[in-house]
C-alpha positions in Angstrom: -35.0 -84.4 -60.8 -33.5 -84.9 -64.9 -30.9 -82.9 -66.8 -31.1 -81.9 -69.9 -27.9 -80.5 -71.4 -26.6 -79.6 -67.8 -29.4 -77.5 -66.7 -31.7 -78.6 -63.9 -35.1 -79.0 -64.4 -37.5 -79.0 -61.8 -40.3 -81.1 -62.1 -42.6 -78.6 -61.1 -44.1 -75.9 -63.8 -41.8 -72.5 -64.2 -43.8 -70.2 -62.3 -43.5 -66.8 -65.1 -42.7 -62.9 -63.7 -42.6 -60.2 -64.9 -39.7 -57.7 -64.9 -41.3 -53.4 -64.5 -43.9 -54.6 -65.5 -43.1 -55.7 -69.2 -42.0 -59.7 -70.5 -42.4 -62.3 -69.0 -39.1 -64.3 -67.4 -39.7 -67.9 -67.2 -38.7 -69.6 -63.7 -38.3 -66.2 -61.4 -41.4 -66.6 -59.5 -40.2 -68.8 -57.2 -36.7 -67.7 -57.9 -36.7 -64.3 -56.2 -38.4 -62.1 -53.4 -40.2 -59.0 -54.6 -40.2 -55.4 -52.4 -43.3 -56.1 -50.7 -42.6 -60.4 -49.7 -39.7 -59.1 -48.0 -40.8 -56.6 -44.8 -41.9 -53.3 -44.0 -39.7 -50.2 -44.5 -38.7 -48.0 -41.8 -41.0 -45.8 -42.4 -44.2 -48.4 -42.3 -42.4 -49.1 -38.8 -42.4 -45.8 -37.2 -45.8 -44.9 -39.1 -47.3 -47.9 -36.5 -45.2 -46.8 -34.0 -46.7 -43.4 -33.5 -49.9 -44.8 -34.3 -49.9 -46.7 -31.8 -48.3 -44.2 -29.2 -51.3 -41.6 -30.1 -53.6 -44.7 -28.8 -51.8 -45.4 -25.7 -51.7 -41.8 -24.6 -55.4 -41.2 -25.2 -56.3 -44.5 -23.6 -54.3 -43.3 -20.5 -55.6 -39.8 -20.4 -59.1 -41.7 -21.0 -58.5 -43.6 -18.2 -57.3 -41.2 -15.5 -59.3 -38.4 -16.0 -62.3 -40.2 -14.9 -63.5 -38.8 -11.4 -64.2 -42.2 -10.5 -60.9 -43.5 -10.9 -58.7 -40.3 -9.8 -60.8 -40.2 -6.7 -59.5 -44.0 -6.0 -56.4 -43.3 -6.4 -55.3 -40.1 -5.1 -57.6 -41.4 -1.8 -55.5 -44.3 -1.9 -52.0 -42.2 -1.9 -53.6 -40.2 1.6 -54.0 -43.1 2.9 -51.0 -44.8 2.3 -48.9 -41.5 3.4 -51.9 -41.3 6.8 -50.4 -45.3 7.3 -47.2 -44.0 6.9 -47.3 -41.6 9.2 -48.7 -43.7 12.0 -46.4 -46.2 11.5 -43.3 -43.9 12.0 -45.3 -42.6 15.1 -45.3 -46.2 16.3 -41.9 -47.3 15.7 -40.2 -44.0 17.1 -42.9 -43.7 19.7 -42.4 -39.7 19.4 -45.7 -37.7 18.1 -46.5 -37.7 14.8 -48.6 -34.9 12.3 -50.2 -35.0 9.3 -50.4 -31.0 8.7 -53.2 -30.3 5.7 -52.5 -26.4 4.3 -54.5 -23.7 3.9 -54.9 -24.1 0.4 -57.0 -27.2 0.4 -54.3 -28.9 -2.6 -52.2 -30.7 0.0 -50.6 -31.7 3.1 -47.6 -32.8 4.3 -46.1 -35.1 7.4 -43.5 -33.8 10.4 -41.9 -36.7 11.7 -37.9 -36.6 13.0 -37.3 -39.4 10.4 -38.8 -38.1 7.1 -37.3 -40.7 4.7 -39.8 -41.4 1.9 -42.8 -38.8 3.1 -44.4 -36.3 2.1 -42.4 -33.3 3.9 -42.8 -29.5 4.7 -40.0 -28.9 2.2 -42.0 -31.5 -0.7 -45.5 -31.7 0.2 -47.8 -33.6 -1.6 -49.9 -31.4 -3.5 -52.6 -32.3 -5.9 -52.4 -29.5 -8.4 -48.9 -30.5 -9.1 -48.9 -33.9 -9.9 -50.2 -34.6 -13.2 -52.8 -37.3 -12.5 -53.9 -35.8 -9.2 -54.9 -32.6 -11.3 -58.2 -31.4 -10.1 -57.9 -33.0 -6.9 -58.6 -31.1 -3.7 -59.5 -31.1 -0.3 -63.1 -30.3 0.0 -63.7 -31.0 4.6 -61.5 -31.7 7.1 -63.3 -33.4 10.5 -60.2 -32.9 12.1 -59.7 -31.9 16.4 -57.2 -29.4 15.0 -58.8 -28.2 12.0 -55.4 -28.4 9.8 -53.8 -30.9 11.7 -54.0 -34.9 12.5 -52.0 -35.8 15.3 -50.7 -40.0 15.8 -49.2 -40.0 19.5 -46.2 -42.4 20.8 -48.2 -45.4 19.5 -50.0 -44.5 16.6 -53.4 -43.3 17.5 -55.5 -40.4 17.8 -57.2 -38.3 19.9 -60.8 -38.7 18.0 -62.0 -39.8 15.1 -60.8 -37.9 11.9 -62.7 -37.5 8.6 -61.2 -36.1 5.6 -63.0 -35.7 2.2 -61.3 -35.5 -0.7 -63.5 -33.4 -4.5 -63.3 -34.2 -7.3 -65.4 -33.4 -10.5 -68.4 -33.5 -8.2 -67.2 -36.6 -7.3 -65.6 -37.3 -3.6 -64.2 -39.8 -1.5 -64.2 -39.7 2.3 -60.4 -41.4 4.1 -62.2 -41.7 7.9 -59.3 -42.4 10.3 -60.9 -44.1 13.6 -59.3 -43.2 17.5 -58.1 -47.3 17.4 -56.1 -46.9 14.6 -58.1 -48.1 11.7 -57.6 -45.5 7.9 -60.4 -46.7 5.2 -62.2 -45.7 2.2 -65.7 -44.7 3.1 -67.8 -44.3 -0.8 -68.6 -41.7 -2.3 -71.4 -39.3 -1.5 
């Protein structure tokens, strides 16, 4: 660096910039930042956030509207609830009933201890759950057409099946007398 007349001189060539498209001002190019280099405006950030929100909303809707995804999740939830009822029966040593509604849209569990299970007052109802809207209980092969009863040891008297339907596809839940509960392939 050399000094001439108290001014600092750079060994790099001076960068020329213009103010408002007018007269060039020597040396300002590397000393100030233009509007474009300061970052994003709040409007640009909001537009990007809005675009990401729309893409995410559509992606989630498209994923869950696929029949196989919806049925697998609905059948999985039914299996979880049946296993919970079975465990309650075995732990409390009392019969526990899973009652399927006449309208084929849901079920509830009748047990002495109802914490955390779908009850008569708060049943599992497929139409009221946005993720499972359109899912219905297509058929049931139960000893009693509307009830599945686990005895005080968590077992059933007979094998049973519950078939869920959605957009022409089905998933069947098999509940065996020995206590095994599984989801069968679609039909």
